[in-house]
N, C-alpha and C positions, 0 to 999 in steps of 0.2 A: 488370631493375629495379635501380636504384641511387639511394638517397635518403639525405639528411642531415637530421636533425630534433633537436629539444630532447629530452634525456632526461626531463625533468620533464612536458612536455606529452604525450610518448609513454606515460609510465607511467600518467598520469592517463586517457588515452583506453583504454588496455588495461583498467584496473580498471573503467571504465564498461561496455565491451562484454562483459567476463566476467560481468556480471550475467545475460546471457542465456544463458550456456553451461552446459550440464549435464556434470558431471564424468564420469557414466557414461551415455553415449550408445551406442545400438546401431550408430550410424553413426560411424566414427572421424573423419570429416572435420568432424563437428559438435563435437568436442572441440577444434577449432582456431580461431584467429582468421584471418579473410580480410583480407588486406592488398593494397591496390591503389594504385600511385602514379598521380595525375593531374597537372594542371598546376598546380604551386605547392602542392599539397595532397596528403596521402595519406589514403586512406579505410580504416577498420577496421570490420569487421562481426563480431558475435557473434550466434548464434541457436540455439534448440533447437526450432525450427519452429513453436512456439506464440508465442514472443516474439523479436523481432529488434531489435538496437540497432546503429545505424550512427553512427559518430563521424568527423569530419574534423579534421585538424590541419595547420597550416602546416608546409611542408617545402621543402628545396631538392631538386629532382627532376632528377636527372643523366640517368635514362633511365627509361621507363615500363615497367610489368609488373605481375605480381600473383603471390601465393603464399598458401598457407594454412600457418600455423606452429602448433605444439602450444601451447594457451593456457597451461597452468599453468606450464611451464618457461620459455617466452618471457617471460611477465609477471615471474617470478621473476629472470630474467637482467637484464631492463631495470631493475627495481626495485633491484637491487644495484649497478648502475653509478653512478658519480658524476654530479653535475649538471653535465653538459657535453653536447656534440654526439654524437649516435649516428649511425653510418653503417651502412646496411643494403645488402647486395649480394646479388643472386640468382645463384647459381652453377648448374651443370649438375645434372641429376636432382633438381631441386627442393630443392637445398642452399641454405642461407641463411648468409652470413657477417655476423656482427654485431660492430662495432668501436666502442670508446669509450675514448679516451685510450690507455693501454698494454694494454688487454684485446682479445682476439680470439677470438670463440666461433663455431663452425660448427654449425649446427642443421639437421637433416633436416625438411624440410617436406612438403607433400602437394599434389597436383594441384589447382589452383584451379578448373579446369573441373567438378570433382566437387562444388564447394560450392553449395548451392541458392540461388537468387536470392530475395531478399526481395520480399514482396508490394508491388506499386506501387499507391498510392491517389491518385486524382485529387483535388487540394486544392481542391475547390469548397466555397464557404461554410463555411470553418472558424470555430470559435468561438475566442475568446481569453480568457485568465483569468490573473491573477498566479500565478506558480510557486509562491511561498509559500503563498498562499490554497489552491491546489488541493492542495498537499501537506498542509495542514491538514485539508482535507475527507477526504482518504484516512486520515490519521491518525485521525480522529474517527469512522470508520465501519467500515474494513476488518477490524478485529478481530472484527467480528460475522459474517463469512463463515463458511459451513459447512466444516468440515475433512473430513468424510466425503464419499466420492464416490458415495454411494447416489442422490443427486439432484444432478448435476453443475451444474445451472443455479445452485444456491445457494452454489457456491464461488466465485461472482463478485458483482460489485456492479452494481446496476441504475443506469445514468447516464441521466437523463432530461433533455431540453431541451424547454421549453414555450414558448419565443419570448422570454421575458424573464428566465429564471432556468435555472441547472443544479442538478441534485441528484444525490447518491449515496444509494443505499438497500441495506442489506446485512442478511441474517437467517439464522439457522442453526437455528430451531425452538424456541429458548429465548428469544431476544432480537431485537430490531430496532433498527438504527441508521440515521438519516435525517438528512442534512445538505444544506442548500440555500443557493445564493447567487445574487443577482441579477446579470445580465449586460446591459450596455448595448448597444444596436444590434445585437441578435441576433434574427433572424427564424427560425431553425431550430427545427423541431420533430421530435423523434426520441427513440427510447429504445433502448439496447443494454445488454448484460450483458458486463462486461469482467472477466476472470479476477482474483481477489484477489491471486494471486501476481504478475501482471504490474503491477498498481497499486502494490504494495509496493516492487518494483524500480524503477518509474518515479519514485515520490516520493523514493527514496534518490538519485536522478540529479538531481533538481530542485534549484537553488540557493535561497538565502535571499534573494538580492537582488531588487530590483524589476524582474524581467524577466517577460515573459509567455510562456505556452506556447500554441501554436496546436494545436487538437484538430479533426481531420478524421475523420468517420465514413464508413467505406465499407460494402459489403455484408456482408462477413464479417471485416473487420479494422478497427482504428482506429489512427490515426497521431497521435502527440505530437511536434511539432516544436519543438525547443528552440534552433534556430539551427544550431550546429555538431554538434548531436546529434539524431538522429532515431529514435524508438521506435515499432515497428509490433507490435501485439498482436492475436492472433486473439481474435474474439468468441465467447462461448458461445451455443449454440443451445437454445431451449427457452422455455417460458412461465413467466415470473416472476409470482409471486402480486400480486394487486391489494392491496398492503400498506395502502393507505389504508382499505379496509374493516375492517381488524383493529385500527386504532388508536381506542380509545374517546374519544368527544368529549365525554362528561359524566363527572362524578366525584361520589363522596359525601364524600371526604376530600381536601383539598388541603394540603399541607405546604410552607412556605417555610423552607429551611434553608441553613446554610453548607456549601458544597461540600467544602472541605478538611478541616473539622472532622469531617463525616460520613465522608469517605473514610478519615481517619486512625483513626476509631473502628472503622470496619468492618474495617480491616486489622488492628488489634490483636485484635478478636474472632476474626478468621478464622485467627489462629495456632493456636487450639484447634480450631476448625471443620475445618481441613485435616487434623486427626488423626482425624476421624470419617470416615464412609463417603461422606457426600454434601456435604461443605463447607457445612453448613447453619448460617444465622444467623436468629435470630428478632427481628422489630421489633415493639415495642409503643409505638403512638403515642397519646398522651394530650394534655391541654390545652396544656401548655407544654413537653414534652420527647418524645424518642424514646429508648426503652430497647432497647438491642441486647444480646442474650445469645447464647452459644454453649456447647455442652456436648460433652465427649468423655471417654474413659476417664482422660485425664490431668487433668481438671479442668473448671472453668467460667469464663466470661468475662462481664463485665457492663460495659456502657458507657451514659452518658447524653449525649445531645446535645440543646441547646435548639432550639426550633423556634417557628414561628407557624403555628397549626392553624386551618384553615376546614373546617367540617363535622363529620363523626363520628369518634370514636376507633376504631382499628383494631389488630387483631394479625394479622401476616403474616410469612411466612418466605421467604427467598431463598437462592440459591446465592451464597456470598460473592464468589467470584471473578468471576462475571458481573457483579454489581452494582459491583465495583471497576474493572473494564474501562470501564464507562460512565463512572463518576465522574472517572477519570483522564484520559478523553478530553475532559472539559469544562474550558474556560478560565474560565467565569464564577465569581464569587465566591460567588454564591448561585443555587440552582435551585428549581424547583417539582416536587413529587412528587404526582402524582395517583393516587388509589386508588378502586375502586368496591366490590369485596368482597375477602376474603382468598384467594379462589380466582380472581380476575380480574387481568389484568396491571397492574403499575405503569407509569405513563407519566411520563417525565422531560422537562420542558420549561424554556426560559429563562423568566425573570420577565417579559421583554417579548420581542415578536417570535415569529418561528417558524423561525429558521435552523437550528434542530436539534430533533429528536425522537427519544427512546429509548423502547422498550417492553421490559419484562422480565417473563417469566412467573414467578409464585410457586411455592414448592415446597409440596405438600400435606403437612400433618402429621397425626398420629394424633389430636391433640386439637384 
């Protein structure tokens, strides 16, 4: 193998595939990047067996071949090179010579035949969605996936296709995050659970430009095709709760409130709440304002936020961090907060439409 390519493009491709590489794998070959020279392009692959990323960049291919190079040191070497052409030559015994301007580095590689093949998925009936829109859907939901492995299915996001829309739903036992968007010309009906870790890495790779991502669902894997980058994630197996049954459809109290003012007020109150044992804030909703209080051994916090009230007054308590995670995910200037009782969930909805729904369980207090 002998190739010449741009240092900048190679460095970007390395950074992309490294998102799928675990630095502490039980298999040494999985700590490497698989490189293969094809006609006019080189292919780079990184995987931890759950998530695989395949990246293509243009190159001058003088001879074909493949090699696995140590991910961390290879990436550091390429990033330290100047913005110039990089020449990579495969020597004997899986050694690699890397040249850039006046620099020559020889690196010991690994046998490429030991590298596992990525799962192949037939690209039948893919759905397409704008990359920046899908990235926002991930940002606005994936913070609610469970972090404990006691029920692995909830460490992922439920992606549902109903023929006209796509939705992501995540829950961790304390809160639910649901985001949906319409899709034109899609007849697919399916639902799968994608690991939250995979979605986080996928969203980091997606660009902000008006490009679409093609999503194909297989039996046990899902493929995200971004063009020169393809991402394959394992799907989680198990039964995801029917979350629609736990979202209250009626309310006794509805509040219309400014999102950023409420978020900033809770954030200030949480400075003291964090010093307590449960990060607790108490909300007292009356005719024209919400009073937010928190207490700890260091002192007390008191905030007032104006609102528009429909229905009954209510006193209720929440974990401040969980509430802030929801508010920071919302881009709308105002939101609706729906309450039933002080031991029932709060439902956060947009003023119009149903493109997102959040549910947050309250904290029971002694009084």
